[in-house]
ROTI-36002 format. One record per residue (C-alpha): residue in one letter; x negated, y, z. Coordinates in steps of 0.001 Angstrom, whole numbers, plus 500000, padded with zeros to 6 digits. Each point is the difference from the previous one (the first is absolute). Layout:
// ROTI-36002
aXYZ/...
END
This chain:
// ROTI-36002
m500000500000500000/a498549503350498985/r499609502611502674/r498393503392500298/i497015499875502345/a499211503114501968/s496451501138499313/p497635499874502953/p499615503170502037/h497370502524499003/p498394502456502402/g501855503287500032/d503191498577498475/l503276500984501622/r501571496555500074/v503508499756501411/l502064496897500700/y503736500568499598/l502582497515501301/g503004499721497707/r500794501972496900/q501394503496500112/q498677501366496718/e500323503627501105/a497818499313503040/v497364498197497937/d500022502817497434/a499534502611502736/l496979498135501382/t498550499584496506/r500337503706499237/m497850500662503059/g497219497814498646/a500764496729501782/a499506496594498389/v503109498175501198/t500417496255500377/c503581498904500634/v501182496918501860/m503305498992498441/q502504497203500311/p500437497875496835/t503231501694498909/e498401503431500464/r496990498901497928/e502227498844497150/k501873503292499923/a496795502027500284/l498396498216497049/r503156500402497897/e499881503723500679/g496343500279498988/f498278499989503387/g496249499854499327/g498557500200503476/a498289497339502059/l502379497785501907/a500181497020502299/v503066497783500357/a501342499112503445/g503063498015500921/d500919502810502400/h498097503285499945/t501281500799503509/c498301496897501462/v496384500340501171/e499241496363499190/d501387500242496469/v498137503226499251/l496701498598501286/g500486496889497867/a500775502037496889/l496861502086500499/a497821496976500761/d501100498483496689/l498338502973498316/g496915499876502190/l501114503109501880/a500844500957503577/p501635503031501671/e496592501422500944/d499277500456496276/f502574502791500025/s500492503252501840/p502767500528500741/v502564497201499938/c503361501724499625/t503583499835498804/e503119502114499635/d502138496872500374/e501416500203503501/f500205496216500338/a496211499777499553/i498702502963502002/v499161497930503095/t498227497436497794/a498004502789498347/a499040501487503364/v498832496615501288/l497926499294496873/d498579503515499951/g498494499117503362/r498975503484501018/d501367500251503509/g502747498783502305/p501952503283500083/a500567499813496232/v501666496603500365/a502073501214502948/a501150503034498003/a500932497801497031/l502013497695502248/a501751503002501556/l501176500992496517/r501575496589499478/d501416498673503268/k503153501988500809/g500055498920503657/l496410501103500509/q500850503294498312/k502801500655502448/r497839499148502988/l497248502371498857/v502236502947499122/r502044499649503191/a496770499997502029/a499228503320498287/g503339501448501165/i501741499774496633/p503686498946500021/t500709496615498404/a502674497329500327/d499870497384502743/w498837496665498590/a499135496419500830/r498283497216498091/f501583496543499668/p498622496730498584/d503200499195498084/l503649501025499600/t501101497475502610/a497990501984502531/v501666503190498762/a503412498409500570/g498884498916503471/a499027503570500866/v503480501138498912/e501630497369502206/r497921501109503004/g500904503639499415/a496355500883499340/l500834501117496453/r503057502107499218/f501856500661496753/p499341501686497680/f496360499177499368/v497678499495497048/v498065496820499306/k496988499915497696/p496737498125499438/p497201501629502035/a497981500644496842/g502599500160497250/a500596502598497296/g502703501274497679/a502832499260502465/q499697496315499119/h501556497847502725/t500841503166501933/w503581500188501220/v502157502074502301/v501793497554502309/a503279501670500962/g501499497282502200/r500419496292500458/e502491499378497187/g500728501418496559/p497844500345496877/d497457502139501887/g500160497868503122/l497425497839501723/d501855496765499190/a499861500806496277/l496285500796500271/l499324496656501683/r501646498255497039/r498448502143497264/p498152497830497449/g496364500759499310/t499447501815503285/p496387499686501203/a499423497940503129/g498346502874501851/p498586501738501881/w502454502902500210/l500031503520501346/a503287501204501467/e500371503764500370/a502730502118501515/f501991501634497201/v499074503662499568/p502836502132498571/g499253502928497763/e498664500788496551/e496763498450498816/l497077502145498855/h496733499001498391/v496718501894500155/d497302499349497406/g496576501488499741/v496309500075500791/v498041499883503248/r496247500574500227/d497858500092503128/g503212499679502007/r501541503152498526/v503104499858497810/l499125501916496840/l503293499337498233/a503408498998501352/s502835499830497482/v503292499565501885/s503035498441498319/r503432498791501050/y501473496699498806/l503485500137498501/h500850496958502127/n497928498267502641/v497848497412498253/v501512496987501784/d503332500870498367/v498630498580496743/h501469496710501244/r503446501614499791/g499412501101496420/r498999503582500830/l497503501898497865/v496339500099500947/a499235503652499282/s498698503176501616/a499326503685499369/t497408502378501397/l501240502432502628/d500511503681499224/d496869501880501057/d501844502983501483/a503326498610501238/e498346496995501695/r496807501682501140/d500450499000503649/l500785496377499138/i497012499806497666/r497757501394502734/a501360497549502570/a499644497028497634/t496430501014499169/d499148500259503703/l501521496568500719/t498040498595497070/e496680501401501156/r500512498702503541/s501137496594498749/l497038499575497650/a497638500868502836/a501671497414502234/l499677497357497262/g496376500825499257/r500735501058496416/t497446502778499602/d499184499806496278/g502178499098497031/v503564500243498810/f503138499162501961/h503727499384499715/l501824500595503284/e503719499666500735/a501887501674502830/f503596500529501062/h501481503447500575/r503079500801502041/d501009503284501667/g496496501408499714/v498326496924501519/l497526497916498012/t499373496324500773/f497063498075498541/g501064497103497772/e496930498452498405/c496887500930498044/a498036498447497142/g496497500805498799/r500978500056496339/i501728502150497412/g503786499902500305/g502096498087497494/g502677501171497616/l498718503115498255/i498462501548503117/l496623500176498249/e501525502001497145/a502107502196502300/v496951500955502076/r497966500674496866/r502629502357498571/k500879501649503324/h496498500496501379/g497664499452497048/v498270497155501861/d499186496573498557/l500305497578502911/y498039497281498199/h497102502417499591/e500238500851503694/w500134496320500943/a496869499251497956/a498182503060501350/a500621498830503574/v498882496440499181/l496749501244498469/g499395502755502544/r500378502766497428/p501469503418500878/s503736500497499672/s501303502238497237/v502660501350502402/t498401503261501085/g502982502161500882/g498682502746497746/g502308499314497068/p503292501620499028/g502019497873502437/p502830497585499317/v502605500549497321/k503165501376501610/d502293497580498191/s501080496696501511/f498919496756498338/g502138496923500469/w499692496428498822/v502308497011499820/n499492496268499485/l502632498830497523/a501228496454500510/a502195497564498106/p502440497288501080/p498717496412499824/g500025498491496530/r498452500340496539/i499514503576498809/r501748500473496657/e499665503763499611/l497737502422501865/p499772503765499424/s496754501027498326/r497356502085501738/e500782502816497554/a503683499901500919/l499113499954503689/e497715503016499646/a502716501874498076/r502269500019503082/p500409503341501835/g497070500721502291/v498073496817499184/v496308500756499403/e498741496422499873/g501546496602499390/q498513496528500242/l501372496648498860/w498961496911501945/a502156497485498160/a501127499288496450/p503066498568498281/g500017496235500279/e498401499872503430/v501796498288502857/v500124501825503328/g500996498609503355/d501496501743503017/l498142503321500059/s501621500977503305/q497538497705501792/g497269502651500104/s499434503702499457/h497233499262497451/l502271498066497631/l501233501942496960/v500327500151496232/a499254503709499467/k498979503194501803/a500799503664499508/l498369503177501324/v501976503252500103/q499062503628500589/a502516502463501421/p499980503409501721/s501080498474503333/e500153496703501836/a503802500025499789/a499869500448496226/a497398497254499671/r502143497594502028/s502981500776497774/q497961499369496862/l498752496680501393/l503565498858500635/d501030501101496520/v497181498193498202/a500630496846502032/a503705500068499125/w499240500568496305/f497422497198499978/g502465497581501533/e502615500867497375/e497547499483497129/l498571496753501333/r501374496693498680/v499243496814501927/d501338496526499264/v500712498013503162/l498368496583499912/d500915496861501882/g498284500163503343/t499290503760499883/a503393501315501099/
END
């Protein structure tokens, strides 16, 4: 079997090992002069080669597993110490990258703090930051036992301690009913555990995205979701819009302060971040935080709003280069930028609006298609990252942006044609 062998290291080379395949991240590192070797899973390798990937790569059964990565490198006569640094923008692999980078213990602890939601809550609460009460359970039977003992009260949220995209995250409203604990215990495909159970926090959900260097937040872009992300399981849109700079000045300032304090508590001193918090009656409550670029079209919204490329900032932090966020520029655009993930019902897509038609809708400044006619899609309500298209809008206010997002989603649904298949209904 033919494979591309990474050339041996040369003195003075900037050789970087990247776990996974986010092409934008690899491109950002390459533009800064790095020679990047990627560790990919077989399916990722196949897609990368089809799309013309010409870089050095190693194939691992699981790029998030230390053992698999070491084996893939050994097959090429390489080891982690041949690279500096070992990195990733894939949140499922950041602890693996920190372990293989092998620089110091605090780096591994900080990576773990960006993954484990229970650890996050313990650290931010110790720093005096409000967050929901929580407990960790080995399985759902233990969760049910805590309910029976009165140690856990409805409503609460259950989630994997290190999940993402609202997958296997549910609001448990009571014992019975479609959102009840009994239904959850019977749900097919539910992971065995462990589980985090959190007290339900009412209020609207915000997300803050930006750049931190040397422990100082250089950029904090604050947005408000149209619906709380967990509501994707009820068929709600996954979408958000940036807050109005003047009308929401106090909320933006408070969210930025909470973000800076939270990042310090988690040990995230350099890099990009995506933090979520709940807001009600002027009170902000920490939700969770990831050390990656947010999903949807957050990258594009931040670029248009603030003129900042978060992939460039991620790569600059990885390589120890200065940030391009200096504060001396013209400042953010006053308009609000909103994005929406556009889903489809389960079945085979027969007709899908074109990107050109999507971008011709009022306010839409960018459209992306992530599926094509003929493709079969499953239940996209299972996670906030599941979609068939995306749209980015620009409007003079957050309210106008939210309205445009609802309009484009309604139009898209009317234009979409999906044939229901046996077993997909």
